[in-house]
N, C-alpha and C positions, 0 to 999 in steps of 0.2 A: 465629514460625510457619515450618514447613518446607513449601515450595511447589514443586511440579513443573510446569514449563511444557513442553508437548509440541508440536512443530512439524514440518512437512514441508519447510520452507525456513528457512534461517538464514544468517548471515554466512559467506562473503563475498557471497552473493547479497543484493542490496539491494532486493528487492521489498517491497511494503507489509507483507505478513504477517510476513516474517522480521524486518523492522525493528520491527514492533509487539512481537513476542516479545522481541527484544533490549531494547527500551525497558521493557517490563514487568519483565523480569528485573533490569535495571540499577537501575531506580527502587525496586523492592521490596528489593533488596539494600542500597541506600543507606538505606532505612528500617529496617534491622536484621533483615530476614528472611533465612532460609537458602533460597536458590533453586537448583534444579537444572533445567537445560534439556536435553531429549532431542531430538536432531536428527540428520539424515543427515551422514555424514562427507564432507568435501571434501578434495581433494588440494592443500592449501595449507600443509602443514607444521604447525608448532606453532600451536595455537589457544587457548592459555591466556592468563592475564593479565586475565581478567574478574573482576568482583566476585562472580560466581556460578559454580557448577559446571556445566561443559559435558560431558555424556556423549553421545558420538556413536557411531553404529552404521555398520557397513560398508554401502556404497551403490553404486549404479550410475547411469549417466546415462540420463535419459529420452530415448528416440529421437525423440519429437515435440516436445521442449522441452529442447534440449541444455544450456541454462544451469542446469537443475535436476537434482537427484539424488533417488533414493529407495532403499529397501532393505527388508530384513525383520529388524527388531530382534530378534524372537523367536529367530532362527537365529544371532545373533551372541553367542557364548558369553562373550566378554570384556565386551561391553556388558551382558548379563544379569547377570553376576557383579557388575559395578559398581553397577547399579541395585538389585540385591538387598541391597546394603549401605547403601542410603540410605533411612531411614525418612521418610515424608512425612505431612503433615496433610491435604493436599488436592492434587488434580491438575487442571490446566487444559489442555485440548486446543484447538489453534487450527486444526484440520482434522478432518473426519470420516473421513479415509483412514488411512494408516499411523500418523500421530500419534494420531489418535483411538482407533484400535484398541489401540495400545500403552498409552495413558492408561487406557483401559477395563480392560485386563489388570492394570495396577498398582493401579487402584482396587479391583478385586475381590480381588486378592492381599493388599493391606494393609488392606482394609476401611475405605476413606476415600472422601469424596465426589468426584464428577467434574463439573467445570464445562467448558463448551465455548463458544467464540465463533464465530458465523456471520460469516465475512469476505467470502465470494465468491458470485457468482451461478453456482452449479454447473450449473444447467440449460443456461445459455449455453455453458459449457465443454464439457459433454457433447455438446451439439448440434454444436459446432465440430469435435469429434474424430470423432464417429460419423456425422454427417450424417443421423441418424435420430431423429425425435421419439419413436418408440416406445422405442428404447433409452435415450434421454435421460430419459424418464419412469420407466423401470425404475431408472436410476441414482439418480434423486431418491428413489424408494421405499427404496433401500438406505441412503442417507444419513439419511433420516427415521427409519429403524429405529435408527440410532446416536443421533440427538438424543433419541429417546424413552427411551433407556437412561441419559441424563445426569441428574444431580441438579439442575443449573441451566443454562439456555441463555441466552446473551447475544448481542446484536447491536450492531454499531458505530454504528447510526443508526436513527431511526424508520423510514426508508424501507427499510432492509435488513431490519428486523423484519417489515415488510409483505411483502417478498419471501419470507421464510421462511414466513410465513402462507400465501402464495399456493401454496407447495409442498405445503401440507397439514398443517403443524405446528400443533397445537392447544394445546400447553402454555404455561406462563408464559414470557415473554421479558423479560429485563432489558436496557435500552439502556445500554451502557457505551461512550461515545465514545472515539475515539483522541485521544491527546495529541500533544505535540511538545516538543522540547527548546528552550526559549527561550534565545537567545543574541544577542550584540550584532552589529551590522553593522560589519564591519571594512574600512577602506579598503584594507588590505593584501590582503584576499581579492579585492576588486574588481580591483585591479591585477594580481593573480595570474591571474585568469580572462581579463582582457583580453590579457595578454601570452601566456598559454598558447595561446589560440585566435585570436590576432590579430584581436580584435573591433574593427571600425571605429566611428567616431562617427556612428551612424545608428540609427533605431528597431530594437530587438531584441525578437523574440518567442521565447519559450522553451517547450519541451515536455520533460517528464521522465517517463519510464515505459517500459514494454515497447514495442518497435517492433512493434506488432501491430494488425491491422485491427480487432480488438475494441475498441481504444482510439480508433477513429474518426480516426486520424491523416490519412487521405486527405482528410478535411474541411478540415484545416489547409492541405494542399497545394493543394486547389482554390480555397480562399479567397485564398491567396497569389497564385495565377495571376490572379485578378481584381484584386488590388492592383497587380501588375506591368503589367496591361493599362492601368491609369490612370497609369502612370509614377511610382508611389509607391516611393521607395527604402526598403528594409528588409532585415533579415537574420533568418532563422528558424533556431534551433538546436534540434536533436532529440537529446536525451540518453537513452541506453538501448541495449538490444540486444533482438533478438527474431527469430523465424522469418519475419516478413513484411518484413524490411528490404529484400530484393531487389524485392518488389512495390512498396513505397513509393518506392524509388529509381527504378524504371522510370517511375513516374508523374511523379516530379520531372523526370526527363530529358525525357520526352515533352511536358511542359508548358513546357519551356525555363526551368526554375527552378534549374539546377545552381549558379548563382552566388548565388542568394538563400536556398537552404535547405541546411544543412550537418548531416551526422551527426557527432556527437562521441563516439559509442560509450558504453560503460559507464563511469561515474565513481563511484568509491567514496570518494574524498577529499572530506570534508565541507567543508573550507575552499574548495576549488575549486568545489564545488557551490553553496555559499553565495555565492561571488563571482558565479556565473552568475545565480542568483536576483536578486541585487542589481543587476547590469548590465541585466537585462531590463526593458523598459518594461512588459511584461505577460506573465503566465504563461497559456499557452493549453492547456486540458485539456478537449477535447470528448467525453470518454468517457461513454457511457451505460451502461457495464458496471460501473464501479467503485462501491463503496458509500460509503466514507469515506476518500478518498485522502489519504495522508500528505503527498504533494507539494504539495497546495493549502495545507495548514497550514504547511509549511516555507517556501513562497513568501511567505505572509503574515508570517511571522517576519522576513523580509527586506524587508517593506513593499512587496512587489510583488503587486498584486491579480491575480485570475484571471478569465479568460473561461470560463464553463461553459455547458452546455446547459440550457435551461429545463426544469424538472420532472424533471431527472435526480437520482439519489441524491446525486451529488457536490455538487449545487447546494443541498442542504438548508440549508447554513450561510451562504448568500450572499443578500443583498438587492440587487437590481439597482440599479446606479448609486450604491450606498452603500458596500458593502465588497467589491464585485466587479461583474462585468458578466455578463449572461445573454443568450444568443442562441438562435434556433431551430436545429434540427438540419439546417441547409442551408448550403452554401458562401456563398450570397449574404448570409445573416444574419450569419455569422461575418466575412465581408468588411467589412460595415458597422461592426461593432464594432472590428475592427482599424484601419480608417480613422479611426474616432473616437479611438482611442488615439493615433494619429500626430498628429492635429490638436488634441488637447486635453491637452497634457502636464501642466498645472497641476491640472486636474480629476482626472486619473489619479493624480497624486501624492497628492492628498487621499484618494481612494478607497483607495490603498495604506496611508495612515495609519489609516483606518477599519478596514481588513482586519487590520492589526497589533493594533489595540485590541480587536477583537471575535472574531476567529476562533481564534487559538492558545490552547490550555489546556495548561499545563505538565504533563509526565508525573507530577511529584511530587504535583500536585493530583489527577490521575486515580487514582493508586494509593491515595490515601486512601480513595476510594470503593470501589476494588477490594478493599482489605483489610477494610473494614467488611462488604462482601458476602460475602467468604470466611468471616469469623467467623460470620455469620448462617447460612450454608450448612452449616458444620461443626456448629454447635449443633443445627440442624434435623435433620441426618443422625444425630447421636448420640441424638436423642430418639425416633427411629423404633423 
């Protein structure tokens, strides 16, 4: 099968959607399919060596999110020339924006079906940028018009499907969960992380993701302040980059936590990241924005359970005190869970084992379902 994956973010950016697209393309290619990825161009030199074809278009940096790039593929002659030479059986868009519009163009040009996955809570994104509920609702109407043009709409979880329904989408939704690459826990990676970041022998709490207020990171900082007030020794590591780093750092400084909370920046080395997941006593991810975070699954692969917010989309895969911990969306509740982690190492280790056994689904299993759905969609499209 010849498959096109269209995305607004891709490597070297390691956000959730970009990594999902890479994982789709990689696993599908391993299964013998011909995969083409359409993505913005990054100034990182040669980006070959993949199992799939990467066709990138000229791009520019987003002023409000400088780690991301966008562009106008339709105006990039070299990109269009390359894409015109690639026949496809189906296209899959992972965004309703540039990626979605380009996938829609290719779908119409080649007469093939268009699949899209709903990954993000776009209303929240619109509201953060515009500060206007009216403009945010207008933005939702625009993306709904895109979803209504697609032949099949997927969501990464039941709760994300409900979010899309709340936006007003009335069509059929297929729930296709995110997977993870299962891999062994290596002592060498643990030592690599400890040495690289000089991690002491004390309780370690880990966050991985955008350093953004929408990720609820300030909740971690405030809970850590309560821990310090009780003279509990700990180290919190924040991995990632984002436009709210200064705000979060000011809160850390004001609460006297500079020795307890450290920014490690963006980490793309998976061995180093796996080492951090393994070193951590607990993975802390209090986001109520995310739908199906890859990082929770990656942490579970390293047998490190997560603390998540009750009733959040992220918590859909977790049973409290069995394969993870759930808390209320308050610093006090998160503090109690962190304290419990410090005081109950053996129980947390067992919860980590349960997380490992119940949460991760390998991408190779996921793409079996993906391919079956692609085949059904193509057959249905041809029968119209």
